[in-house]
C-alpha positions as CSV (number, residue, x, y, z in Angstrom):
1,M,68.8,-65.1,44.2
2,A,68.7,-68.8,43.2
3,K,68.7,-71.6,45.7
4,I,71.3,-74.3,45.1
5,I,68.7,-77.1,45.2
6,E,66.9,-75.5,42.3
7,V,69.8,-75.2,39.9
8,L,72.0,-78.2,41.1
9,P,69.9,-80.7,42.9
10,E,72.6,-83.4,42.5
11,L,75.0,-81.7,45.0
12,T,75.3,-82.9,48.6
13,G,77.2,-81.9,51.7
14,E,80.3,-79.7,51.6
15,E,80.0,-79.2,47.8
16,M,76.4,-77.9,48.1
17,V,77.4,-75.4,50.8
18,Y,80.5,-74.2,48.8
19,V,78.5,-73.7,45.6
20,Q,75.6,-72.0,47.4
21,N,78.1,-69.5,48.7
22,L,79.4,-68.9,45.2
23,I,76.0,-68.4,43.6
24,T,74.3,-66.4,46.4
25,P,75.3,-63.0,44.9
26,M,74.3,-64.0,41.4
27,D,71.0,-63.3,39.8
28,D,68.9,-66.3,38.6
29,E,70.1,-66.0,35.0
30,K,73.8,-66.1,36.0
31,A,73.1,-68.9,38.6
32,R,71.5,-71.0,35.9
33,M,74.4,-70.3,33.5
34,F,76.9,-71.3,36.3
35,A,74.9,-74.5,37.0
36,N,74.9,-75.5,33.3
37,V,78.7,-75.0,32.9
38,Y,79.6,-76.4,36.4
39,R,77.5,-79.5,35.9
40,T,79.4,-80.5,32.7
41,R,82.9,-79.9,34.2
42,R,82.5,-81.4,37.8
43,K,83.5,-84.9,38.6
44,E,81.4,-87.3,40.6
45,P,83.1,-88.9,43.7
46,Q,81.8,-92.3,42.5
47,M,83.6,-91.9,39.2
48,I,86.9,-91.2,41.0
49,L,86.3,-94.3,43.2
50,I,85.7,-96.5,40.2
51,L,88.7,-95.2,38.3
52,A,90.9,-95.7,41.4
53,L,89.7,-99.3,41.6
54,L,91.1,-99.8,38.1
55,G,94.5,-99.3,39.7
56,F,94.2,-102.9,41.1
57,V,93.9,-104.3,37.6
58,G,96.9,-102.4,36.0
59,F,95.4,-99.0,35.2
60,A,96.7,-97.1,38.2
61,G,96.7,-93.3,38.0
62,I,93.7,-92.8,35.6
63,H,91.7,-91.2,38.4
64,R,94.5,-88.7,39.0
65,M,94.7,-87.8,35.3
66,I,90.9,-87.2,35.2
67,I,91.2,-84.6,38.0
68,N,94.1,-82.8,36.2
69,Q,96.9,-84.2,38.3
70,I,98.8,-85.5,35.2
71,G,102.2,-85.8,36.8
72,M,100.9,-87.8,39.7
73,G,98.8,-90.0,37.4
74,I,101.9,-90.8,35.3
75,L,103.8,-91.6,38.5
76,Y,101.0,-93.9,39.7
77,F,100.9,-95.6,36.3
78,F,104.6,-96.4,36.2
79,T,104.9,-97.4,39.9
80,G,101.7,-99.4,40.1
81,G,99.9,-96.8,42.2
82,L,103.1,-96.4,44.3
83,C,103.0,-100.2,44.9
84,L,99.2,-99.9,45.5
85,V,99.7,-97.9,48.7
86,G,98.8,-94.6,46.9
87,T,95.8,-96.3,45.2
88,I,94.5,-97.6,48.6
89,I,94.9,-94.1,50.1
90,D,93.0,-92.6,47.2
91,L,90.2,-95.1,47.5
92,V,89.7,-93.9,51.1
93,N,90.0,-90.2,50.1
94,H,88.1,-90.3,46.8
95,Q,85.5,-87.9,48.0
96,K,88.1,-85.4,49.1
97,L,89.9,-85.6,45.8
98,A,86.6,-85.0,43.9
99,F,85.6,-82.1,46.2
100,E,89.0,-80.4,45.8
101,F,88.8,-80.7,42.0
102,N,85.2,-79.5,42.0
103,Q,86.1,-76.5,44.2
104,Q,88.7,-75.4,41.5
105,V,86.1,-75.9,38.8
106,A,83.5,-73.9,40.7
107,N,85.8,-71.0,41.2
108,E,86.8,-71.0,37.5
109,V,83.2,-71.1,36.4
110,A,82.1,-68.4,38.9
111,I,84.8,-66.1,37.5
112,M,83.8,-66.9,34.0
113,V,80.1,-66.2,34.6
114,K,80.6,-62.9,36.5
C-alpha cells in the first residue's frame, strides 16, 4: 500500500485525501502507475487562475476550455466572460474548478489502472 506523499508529493488538501482514498487498495506498482498518468493529466489551480486572469485582456474562457468545458469556454469567449462577471467568479473559485476537474481525471485513471 503506497502512501500518497511518496507517489504524489505535490498534492495538498482535499485533492490529497481524495487521491489517497483511490490508491489505498492498489499495490505499489499500480499506485506508481496511477501517479505517473495522473500527474500528466491533472491541472494545477495556479494555472487555472492565470488563464482566468487572461479573461481581462480579451482571452476569456481559455481556462474553461482547458478543463474540458468547451461550451462554457466558447460562451465566455464571445460574451467577454459573461461581461467579466463569470470571469471574476471563476477567479474566486479557481481551486474548486481545478479540484473538480482533477477528481474526474483521478477516477478515469484509477479505472484505467485497475
